C-alpha positions as YAML, in Angstrom:
chain: A
units: angstrom
residues:
- id: 1
  name: MET
  ca: [16.90, 4.67, 6.67]
- id: 2
  name: GLU
  ca: [13.84, 5.43, 8.58]
- id: 3
  name: LEU
  ca: [10.67, 3.36, 7.91]
- id: 4
  name: ASP
  ca: [6.88, 5.49, 7.64]
- id: 5
  name: TYR
  ca: [5.20, 3.26, 10.28]
- id: 6
  name: LYS
  ca: [1.98, 5.59, 9.19]
- id: 7
  name: ALA
  ca: [2.37, 4.34, 5.47]
- id: 8
  name: ILE
  ca: [2.80, 0.89, 6.82]
- id: 9
  name: GLY
  ca: [-0.12, 1.20, 9.12]
- id: 10
  name: LYS
  ca: [-2.34, 2.71, 6.38]
- id: 11
  name: ARG
  ca: [-1.25, -0.30, 4.08]
- id: 12
  name: VAL
  ca: [-2.43, -2.65, 6.87]
- id: 13
  name: LYS
  ca: [-5.92, -1.37, 7.00]
- id: 14
  name: ILE
  ca: [-6.35, -1.24, 3.26]
- id: 15
  name: ALA
  ca: [-5.41, -4.82, 3.21]
- id: 16
  name: ARG
  ca: [-7.73, -5.63, 6.05]
- id: 17
  name: ILE
  ca: [-10.57, -3.81, 4.34]
- id: 18
  name: ARG
  ca: [-10.14, -5.61, 1.10]
- id: 19
  name: ALA
  ca: [-10.24, -8.84, 3.32]
- id: 20
  name: ASP
  ca: [-13.52, -7.67, 4.58]
- id: 21
  name: LEU
  ca: [-12.32, -8.18, 8.22]
- id: 22
  name: SER
  ca: [-13.02, -5.98, 11.09]
- id: 23
  name: GLN
  ca: [-9.86, -4.89, 13.01]
- id: 24
  name: GLU
  ca: [-11.04, -7.20, 15.82]
- id: 25
  name: ALA
  ca: [-11.28, -10.17, 13.66]
- id: 26
  name: LEU
  ca: [-7.96, -9.50, 12.00]
- id: 27
  name: ALA
  ca: [-6.39, -8.88, 15.55]
- id: 28
  name: GLU
  ca: [-7.45, -12.48, 16.40]
- id: 29
  name: LYS
  ca: [-6.36, -13.76, 13.54]
- id: 30
  name: ALA
  ca: [-2.99, -12.36, 14.14]
- id: 31
  name: GLY
  ca: [-2.88, -12.81, 17.59]
- id: 32
  name: LEU
  ca: [-2.85, -9.43, 18.99]
- id: 33
  name: SER
  ca: [-4.88, -7.40, 21.19]
- id: 34
  name: VAL
  ca: [-7.54, -5.06, 19.40]
- id: 35
  name: THR
  ca: [-5.43, -1.84, 20.70]
- id: 36
  name: HIS
  ca: [-2.03, -3.09, 19.27]
- id: 37
  name: MET
  ca: [-4.12, -3.49, 16.14]
- id: 38
  name: SER
  ca: [-5.35, -0.06, 15.85]
- id: 39
  name: ASN
  ca: [-1.97, 1.34, 16.97]
- id: 40
  name: ILE
  ca: [-0.15, -0.47, 14.19]
- id: 41
  name: GLU
  ca: [-2.86, 0.87, 11.52]
- id: 42
  name: THR
  ca: [-2.49, 4.52, 12.82]
- id: 43
  name: GLY
  ca: [1.23, 3.94, 12.89]
- id: 44
  name: ASN
  ca: [1.63, 5.10, 17.05]
- id: 45
  name: THR
  ca: [3.50, 1.63, 17.18]
- id: 46
  name: LYS
  ca: [6.28, 0.20, 15.60]
- id: 47
  name: LEU
  ca: [5.32, -3.12, 13.46]
- id: 48
  name: SER
  ca: [8.13, -6.03, 14.20]
- id: 49
  name: LEU
  ca: [9.17, -8.35, 11.38]
- id: 50
  name: PRO
  ca: [7.39, -11.43, 13.32]
- id: 51
  name: MET
  ca: [4.38, -9.10, 13.34]
- id: 52
  name: ALA
  ca: [4.41, -7.89, 9.91]
- id: 53
  name: VAL
  ca: [4.70, -11.96, 8.58]
- id: 54
  name: SER
  ca: [1.66, -12.64, 11.08]
- id: 55
  name: LEU
  ca: [-0.27, -9.78, 9.58]
- id: 56
  name: ALA
  ca: [0.57, -10.60, 6.11]
- id: 57
  name: ASN
  ca: [-0.49, -14.42, 6.71]
- id: 58
  name: ALA
  ca: [-3.79, -13.62, 7.86]
- id: 59
  name: LEU
  ca: [-4.46, -11.26, 5.31]
- id: 60
  name: ASP
  ca: [-2.89, -13.36, 2.38]
- id: 61
  name: VAL
  ca: [-0.61, -10.54, 0.96]
- id: 62
  name: THR
  ca: [3.22, -10.31, 0.88]
- id: 63
  name: VAL
  ca: [5.06, -8.27, 3.59]
- id: 64
  name: ASP
  ca: [6.12, -6.53, 0.64]
- id: 65
  name: GLU
  ca: [2.77, -5.12, 0.37]
- id: 66
  name: PHE
  ca: [3.09, -3.20, 3.46]
- id: 67
  name: LEU
  ca: [6.84, -2.02, 3.19]
- id: 68
  name: CYS
  ca: [6.27, -0.90, -0.54]
- id: 69
  name: ASP
  ca: [6.25, 3.07, 0.32]
- id: 70
  name: SER
  ca: [9.88, 2.36, 2.05]
- id: 71
  name: VAL
  ca: [11.34, 0.25, -0.46]
- id: 72
  name: ILE
  ca: [12.75, 1.73, -3.95]
- id: 73
  name: ARG
  ca: [12.09, -1.00, -6.17]
- id: 74
  name: SER
  ca: [8.19, -1.65, -5.36]
- id: 75
  name: LYS
  ca: [7.26, -1.68, -9.23]
- id: 76
  name: GLU
  ca: [5.21, -4.96, -8.89]
- id: 77
  name: VAL
  ca: [3.23, -3.71, -6.17]
- id: 78
  name: PHE
  ca: [2.31, -0.38, -7.42]
- id: 79
  name: SER
  ca: [1.45, -1.93, -10.52]
- id: 80
  name: ARG
  ca: [-1.03, -4.60, -8.87]
- id: 81
  name: GLU
  ca: [-2.56, -1.63, -6.89]
- id: 82
  name: ALA
  ca: [-3.03, 0.46, -10.08]
- id: 83
  name: GLN
  ca: [-4.44, -2.59, -11.88]
- id: 84
  name: LEU
  ca: [-6.95, -3.20, -8.59]
- id: 85
  name: LEU
  ca: [-7.98, 0.56, -9.00]
- id: 86
  name: LEU
  ca: [-9.28, -0.07, -12.64]
- id: 87
  name: GLU
  ca: [-10.82, -3.13, -12.20]
- id: 88
  name: ASP
  ca: [-14.15, -1.90, -11.40]
- id: 89
  name: CYS
  ca: [-13.80, 1.60, -13.55]
- id: 90
  name: ASP
  ca: [-16.53, 1.77, -16.63]
- id: 91
  name: ASP
  ca: [-15.05, 2.53, -20.27]
- id: 92
  name: TYR
  ca: [-15.34, 6.41, -19.54]
- id: 93
  name: GLU
  ca: [-13.38, 6.44, -16.44]
- id: 94
  name: ILE
  ca: [-10.75, 4.19, -18.12]
- id: 95
  name: ARG
  ca: [-10.37, 6.63, -20.78]
- id: 96
  name: ILE
  ca: [-10.28, 9.36, -18.56]
- id: 97
  name: LEU
  ca: [-7.79, 7.68, -16.23]
- id: 98
  name: THR
  ca: [-5.62, 6.52, -18.92]
- id: 99
  name: ASP
  ca: [-5.40, 10.15, -20.20]
- id: 100
  name: LEU
  ca: [-4.26, 11.50, -16.66]
- id: 101
  name: LEU
  ca: [-1.68, 8.76, -16.50]
- id: 102
  name: LYS
  ca: [-0.08, 9.74, -20.04]
- id: 103
  name: ALA
  ca: [0.04, 13.41, -19.06]
- id: 104
  name: ALA
  ca: [1.41, 12.59, -15.92]
- id: 105
  name: LYS
  ca: [4.02, 10.30, -17.17]
- id: 106
  name: GLU
  ca: [5.38, 12.90, -19.59]
- id: 107
  name: THR
  ca: [5.70, 15.33, -17.23]
- id: 108
  name: LEU
  ca: [7.37, 13.25, -14.55]
- id: 109
  name: ARG
  ca: [9.90, 12.43, -17.75]
- id: 110
  name: ARG
  ca: [10.37, 15.84, -18.84]
- id: 111
  name: ASP
  ca: [11.16, 17.41, -15.47]
- id: 112
  name: LYS
  ca: [13.51, 14.13, -15.28]
- id: 113
  name: ARG
  ca: [15.28, 15.32, -18.44]
- id: 114
  name: LEU
  ca: [15.39, 18.79, -17.13]
- id: 115
  name: LYS
  ca: [16.91, 17.96, -13.85]
- id: 116
  name: GLU
  ca: [19.69, 16.02, -15.79]
- id: 117
  name: GLN
  ca: [20.36, 18.85, -17.76]
- id: 118
  name: LYS
  ca: [21.50, 21.09, -14.81]
...
């Protein structure tokens, strides 16, 4: 199995932005150079397990938050992400997004049943 280091880097960057940290501040907290931090976020360098743990601790997140795009069973991470996306929505936005989610879910399940029938 190949890890998607660009997706991992993107999730590190999202967690950094949520924590309201600059690349420089996170690099310092995690004991990295700013260049290495930038390369991790862009996926231009592979992230070691010790570095993933160091970044997760510095950002107060779990390592699975970085890896969820590469792991099959990541329901908890994606559920939490969906909840965060909805937090600042008003009533109208919630209604529209719920309708979209219902339609997408129905389509996914319908397509899954069609594939199983083949």
